[in-house]
C-alpha positions as CSV (number, residue, x, y, z in Angstrom):
1,M,9.4,1.4,-44.5
2,D,12.9,-0.4,-43.4
3,S,12.7,-2.9,-40.8
4,N,15.6,-1.2,-38.9
5,L,14.1,1.9,-38.4
6,N,10.7,0.2,-36.9
7,P,11.9,-2.3,-34.2
8,Q,8.8,-4.0,-33.0
9,L,8.3,-4.8,-29.6
10,G,7.6,-8.4,-28.4
11,R,5.0,-8.8,-25.8
12,R,8.0,-10.3,-23.7
13,D,9.7,-6.7,-24.2
14,L,6.6,-4.8,-23.6
15,L,5.6,-6.2,-20.1
16,K,9.6,-5.6,-19.1
17,L,9.2,-1.9,-20.3
18,G,6.4,-1.7,-18.6
19,L,7.4,-2.7,-15.4
20,G,10.8,-1.1,-15.6
21,T,8.6,2.5,-16.0
22,S,6.6,1.4,-13.4
23,L,9.6,0.5,-11.2
24,A,11.0,4.2,-12.5
25,L,8.1,6.2,-12.0
26,G,7.7,4.2,-8.3
27,A,11.0,4.9,-6.8
28,V,10.5,8.7,-8.1
29,G,7.4,9.0,-6.6
30,L,8.7,7.6,-2.9
31,T,11.7,9.6,-3.4
32,A,9.7,12.9,-4.0
33,S,7.5,11.8,-0.8
34,L,10.2,10.4,1.4
35,T,12.3,13.5,0.8
36,G,9.3,16.0,1.7
37,C,9.2,14.2,5.0
38,T,12.8,14.7,6.1
39,S,13.2,17.0,8.9
40,E,13.3,20.7,7.6
41,H,14.4,22.2,11.2
42,A,18.3,23.2,10.9
43,A,20.4,21.4,13.9
44,P,21.3,23.3,16.8
45,E,24.2,26.4,16.3
46,F,23.1,26.0,12.5
47,Q,21.0,27.9,10.2
48,V,20.2,25.3,7.2
49,L,22.0,21.9,7.6
50,R,20.2,19.5,9.7
51,A,21.5,17.0,12.2
52,S,21.2,14.3,9.8
53,D,23.6,16.4,7.3
54,L,26.4,16.5,9.5
55,P,27.8,13.3,10.0
56,I,27.7,12.3,6.1
57,L,29.3,15.2,5.0
58,S,31.5,15.1,7.8
59,A,32.5,12.0,6.2
60,L,32.8,13.3,2.8
61,Y,34.8,16.0,3.4
62,P,38.2,14.1,3.4
63,V,36.9,11.9,0.4
64,I,36.7,15.0,-1.6
65,L,39.3,17.0,-0.5
66,G,42.3,14.6,-0.3
67,P,45.3,14.6,1.5
68,H,45.1,18.0,3.1
69,P,47.2,18.7,5.9
70,A,44.8,21.3,7.3
71,L,42.0,18.7,8.0
72,T,43.8,17.0,10.5
73,Q,43.8,20.0,12.7
74,P,40.7,19.6,15.7
75,G,37.7,21.4,14.8
76,A,39.0,21.7,11.1
77,I,35.5,20.1,9.8
78,A,33.7,21.4,12.1
79,Q,34.7,24.7,10.9
80,A,34.1,23.5,7.3
81,L,30.3,22.6,8.0
82,A,30.1,26.2,9.4
83,Q,31.1,27.8,6.5
84,L,29.1,26.1,4.4
85,D,26.0,26.5,6.3
86,Y,26.6,30.4,6.4
87,S,27.1,29.8,2.5
88,L,23.9,28.0,2.3
89,A,22.3,30.3,4.9
90,H,23.0,33.3,2.0
91,T,21.6,31.6,-1.1
92,S,17.8,31.4,-2.4
93,P,15.4,29.2,-0.5
94,F,15.5,27.4,-4.0
95,V,18.8,26.3,-4.1
96,Q,18.7,25.5,-0.3
97,K,16.3,23.1,-0.7
98,A,17.8,21.6,-3.9
99,V,20.9,21.3,-1.6
100,L,18.7,19.5,1.5
101,D,17.2,17.2,-1.2
102,L,20.1,16.2,-1.9
103,F,21.4,15.4,1.4
104,G,18.1,13.7,2.2
105,L,18.7,11.2,-0.3
106,L,21.8,10.5,1.5
107,S,20.6,10.1,4.6
108,M,17.7,7.4,3.6
109,P,18.7,4.1,3.5
110,L,15.7,2.9,1.0
111,V,17.1,5.6,-1.1
112,R,20.7,5.8,-0.7
113,G,21.6,2.3,-0.8
114,P,20.9,1.7,-4.9
115,L,21.7,5.1,-5.7
116,T,25.5,4.8,-4.1
117,G,26.0,1.2,-3.5
118,I,26.8,1.9,0.5
119,W,23.8,0.2,2.1
120,G,25.0,1.4,5.4
121,D,25.1,4.2,7.4
122,L,27.4,7.0,4.9
123,S,29.1,8.1,7.8
124,Q,30.5,4.7,8.9
125,A,31.8,4.1,5.3
126,S,35.2,3.8,5.1
127,P,36.6,6.3,2.5
128,E,37.6,3.6,-0.4
129,Q,33.5,3.1,-0.2
130,L,33.3,6.9,-0.2
131,N,35.4,7.3,-3.2
132,T,34.0,4.5,-4.9
133,F,30.4,6.1,-4.7
134,L,31.6,9.6,-5.7
135,L,33.4,8.0,-8.8
136,R,30.3,6.1,-9.7
137,W,28.1,9.2,-9.4
138,R,30.6,11.6,-11.4
139,D,30.8,8.8,-14.2
140,S,27.5,7.9,-14.0
141,R,25.3,8.0,-17.3
142,F,22.6,10.1,-15.7
143,E,22.6,13.6,-15.9
144,M,21.0,13.6,-11.9
145,L,23.9,12.0,-10.4
146,R,26.5,13.5,-12.2
147,Q,24.8,16.8,-11.0
148,G,24.5,15.3,-7.3
149,Y,28.3,14.6,-7.7
150,N,28.9,18.3,-9.3
151,T,26.8,19.5,-6.4
152,L,28.5,17.5,-3.8
153,S,32.1,18.5,-4.8
154,K,31.5,22.2,-5.3
155,L,30.1,22.8,-2.0
156,L,32.3,20.7,-0.1
157,M,35.6,22.4,-1.6
158,M,34.1,25.7,-1.5
159,S,33.0,25.9,1.8
160,W,36.8,24.5,2.8
161,Y,38.6,26.8,0.7
162,A,37.0,29.7,2.1
163,L,38.7,28.8,5.4
164,P,41.7,30.6,6.4
165,L,42.8,27.6,8.1
166,S,43.2,26.2,4.4
167,W,45.1,28.7,2.8
168,A,48.4,28.3,4.4
169,T,49.1,25.0,2.4
170,T,48.0,26.5,-0.9
171,G,50.1,29.4,-0.8
172,Y,47.4,31.6,-0.3
173,P,48.4,34.7,1.1
174,G,44.7,35.6,2.1
175,P,42.7,38.6,0.6
176,P,44.1,42.2,0.1
177,V,44.6,44.1,3.5
178,I,43.5,47.7,2.7
């Protein structure tokens, strides 16, 4: 048999592989157990979003949407959060759980640091740091991180562009009136 087709693992390589696998499985187990411990109660005046989700999402809106003039209006991000919550409240429990698990990962420092590169509070991160984290996820070789980026960006964009205050700058006159 061709030796190029049958790679041999040395003792050191086997130990590295075992250690790496153990660490990866431990991190997955830890993450699963930690996300199960996050608060399942919605923030006051919200149906799905939790208090820990709100500052992170508020910081991400301007980075994901870019320089949108209507974002500077008082209460614009609060309206977008309310729209996001409304949309999530009208999805399946499975989708809600998946989205809340993603938001939970972003609020836990032990997991957030290695996944995003931001070790401090995400809501206090600079727009440049947040953009770097989002680009890191978007361009990751790991499908899970790319899916996380797609979920975050699509949810935030959908909730924003569902608001009438965002329509004027895009040239959308609004839905037809019958």
